[in-house]
N, C-alpha and C positions, 0 to 999 in steps of 0.2 A: 593466503589463508584469511587475511582480513577481508578481502574481496568476497570470499565465500560466505563469511559471517554476515557481511553487509547485505549480500544477496538474499540470504535466508531471512534476515530481519525484515527486509523490504517485502518479501513474499508473504511472511506472516502478517505484516501490517495490511497488505492488500486483501488477504483472505479475511481478516477480521473486519475490514471495512465492507467487504461484500456481504458477509454474514449479517452485519448490522443493517445494511440496506434491505436485505430480504426480510429481516424481522420487522423493520419499519413498514415495509409494504404489506406484510401480513396484518399488522395492527391497523393500518389505514383501511384495509379491505373489510375489517370487522370492528369498527369503532365502538367504544363503550364509554359510558359516562365516567368521567374522571381521567380519561386519557389526556396526556399533555403533549403539546406540539411546540417545538422550537420553530419559530417562523419569522418571516419578514413582515412585521406588523404593519409597516407602511404600505404594503400591498393591499391590505384589508381595510385600513382606516387612514385618515389624514393625520399628519403630525406637524407640529410647529416647524417652520423653516423649510418644509418640503424635503428634508433629508430622509434617507432610509433609516428605519428604526427596526430593531430586532428584539424579540422577547418571546414570552410563553403565551400559549393559548390553552385553555382547558375546556374539554367537552362537557357540556352541562345537560344536553339532551340529544337523543338519537331517534330518528324515525327511519322508515324504509328508504326514503329518498333524500334525507338531509341530516345534518348534525347542527347543533347550536353550540357556539363557543363563547367564552368570555376571555378577555385579554388581561395580562399582567398590567397593573397601573403604571409600571415603569418600563423603560426601554433602553436598549444599548445601541451605540452607533456601529457595532460590528456583530456578525453572527456568533463569534466566539463567546460573547457575553450571554447570549441566549442558550448556547450549548452548555456553558458552565452552570447556568440556572437549572437547566433540564436535568443535569446529573446531580445537582446539589440538594441541600435541605430546603424544603418548600415552606418552612415555618414563617418566614418573613415576607412571603409573596402576598401582595394585596391585589385581589382580583377586581376588575372594573365590572361589577355586576349590573350596572346601569345600562351598559351597551352590549347587547347580545347580538352576535353575528351569526347568520345562518349560511351554511355552505352546503352545496349539493354533494352528496356522497360520491357521485360519479366524477366530480372534479378533484377529489383528494389525490388520486394517483398523478394527475397532471400537475397539481400544485407541488407535489413532491419532486417530480421530474424537473420542474422549473426552479427548484430550490426556494420556493416560497414557503414551503414546509420542509425542514431539513433535519429534523430529529423527532423521534416519537418515544414516549415512555408511558407504560401502563403501570402506575403505582400498585404495589401490593395492597391487599385489603386492609392490612393493619397500618399502612403508611399514612402519615399526615398529608392532607392535600390542602 
């Protein structure tokens, strides 16, 4: 009986992860200003020590061919920190508005498949960004 419950729990977890991936892909295919991406920031910019750094990026402009993003001014040594920030309260996030990165819209799917972008959130209109 325990095995059956474990199997059902695992199946539900896998289905939920698949749904999240589809939703992320949909949001990446139609980016909007204000969208948030959990990402490997060190792929997009250099960080002290050359180590991998993870954090948030926020879309600040969208054109037919590209998006412009700013990054969180802080970073984490592991993806879990960026994922927690993505799901959390954004009130304390300080955006580095001095360094705007431009990404081709055609690259977003590849960046997601490579886990350079690994989470997407579109805040509600009334939500603080």
